C-alpha positions, 0 to 999 in steps of 0.5 A, spaced: 362 596 366 367 598 361 370 604 357 368 601 350 368 603 343 368 600 336 373 602 331 371 601 323 372 604 316 367 608 312 365 602 308 363 599 315 364 592 313 368 590 320 368 592 327 373 592 332 370 592 339 374 595 345 372 593 352 377 598 355 381 604 353 376 606 348 377 613 349 380 618 344 386 619 348 388 611 347 385 610 340 389 616 337 395 614 339 393 607 337 392 609 330 399 613 330 403 607 333 400 603 327 402 608 322 409 608 325 410 601 325 408 601 317 402 597 317 397 598 312 391 601 314 384 598 314 381 603 310 385 600 304 387 593 306 384 588 311 390 586 314 390 593 318 384 590 322 389 585 324 394 589 326 390 593 330 388 587 334 395 585 334 397 591 338 391 592 342 391 584 344 398 585 346 397 591 350 391 588 354 393 581 355 389 575 357 383 573 352 378 578 353 377 586 352 378 585 345 373 583 339 372 583 332 366 581 327 362 583 322 359 590 322 351 591 322 349 598 323 351 604 327 345 604 332 347 596 333 354 597 333 354 603 338 357 600 345 355 606 349 361 610 353 365 612 347 361 610 341 364 609 334 370 611 331 370 611 323 377 611 321 381 613 314 388 611 313 390 612 320 386 618 322 379 619 325 375 621 320 368 621 324 366 619 331 359 617 333 354 616 338 347 615 339 343 621 340 337 620 345 330 624 346 328 627 352 325 620 354 332 616 352 329 613 346 334 613 340 333 618 335 339 617 331 347 618 331 351 624 332 358 626 330 362 630 335 369 632 336 374 631 341 372 633 348 374 628 353 379 629 359 386 627 356 387 622 362 392 618 358 398 622 355 399 621 347 407 619 348 406 615 354 401 611 350 405 610 344 411 607 349 406 603 353 404 600 346 411 599 344 413 595 351 407 590 350 410 588 343 415 582 342 422 585 343 424 584 336 418 588 333 418 594 338 420 601 335 424 603 341 428 610 340 424 612 334 419 614 339 424 619 342 424 622 335 423 629 333 418 631 327 421 637 323 420 639 316 424 636 310 426 643 308 429 644 314 434 638 315 441 639 315 448 635 314 449 631 319 442 630 322 440 623 323 434 621 319 429 615 321 428 612 314 423 606 314 425 600 310 419 597 307 422 590 305 425 588 312 419 592 316 424 596 320 426 603 322 434 605 322 437 612 323 442 615 318 446 622 317 444 627 312 450 626 307 448 632 302 443 635 298 441 633 290 438 629 286 439 621 283 443 621 277 437 616 274 430 616 277 429 623 279 424 625 284 419 629 282 415 634 287 408 637 285 408 645 287 402 650 287 403 655 282 401 663 282 396 662 277 393 656 282 395 650 277 400 645 279 407 644 277 412 639 277 419 641 279 426 637 281 429 640 287 435 638 291 433 634 296 436 631 302 439 624 302 442 620 307 448 615 308 444 609 307 446 605 300 453 606 299 456 606 292 464 607 292 463 613 297 457 616 293 450 616 297 447 621 292 446 616 286 440 611 289 433 614 290 432 610 296 437 614 300 433 621 299 428 623 304 421 623 301 415 627 303 414 634 307 416 632 314 422 627 317 423 624 323 430 625 326 434 624 333 433 630 337 439 635 335 441 635 342 443 628 343 446 628 336 451 634 339 452 630 345 454 624 341 
């Protein structure tokens, strides 16, 4: 009895066993939660396996329901129920189950896409994981943030910035748009002839690292990437 699953990577060196909550409606929020925490994914760093176990161990509590071990073969590792999730980065790259013939003899592994009932809501699971973490490691109000295109940011928007040194998120208001005086930030774009080009557009920067009232000087103040997380604008206006 259970709702079992195994999580591994394309290299298939390590497998994490979930006895409960093995559905995609738990595994996808689990991966997103690990990404938001700034954890390094197991497909690029074995610390990622430990971080998945940390989050799920806190969520389950007790001393069972979670296991980790050397991966053998897909057929041997398939626990039934939800099968095997192969992850790259913090995303599901493949989802496998054992395929059987008409006499219930195993004949191989089959990939399949999302099809199960969404029993657990995505945001509810993010908050459930967060509530089970030690207080000092919780994401808190970051989970209420809204993701918007970085090109749509406005002065005054409060953007969540991740501090990789201290391993935490903080929200800072957008102070302006531009480029740092040194260490300009390059952006790769597609050209009309199908090639790639490098440009240096004005980018949003936040009031984080100050220099005599100037926040444009430090490249760490700039919002990198295509998307940004902000406090909901209704909340900002109310404040």
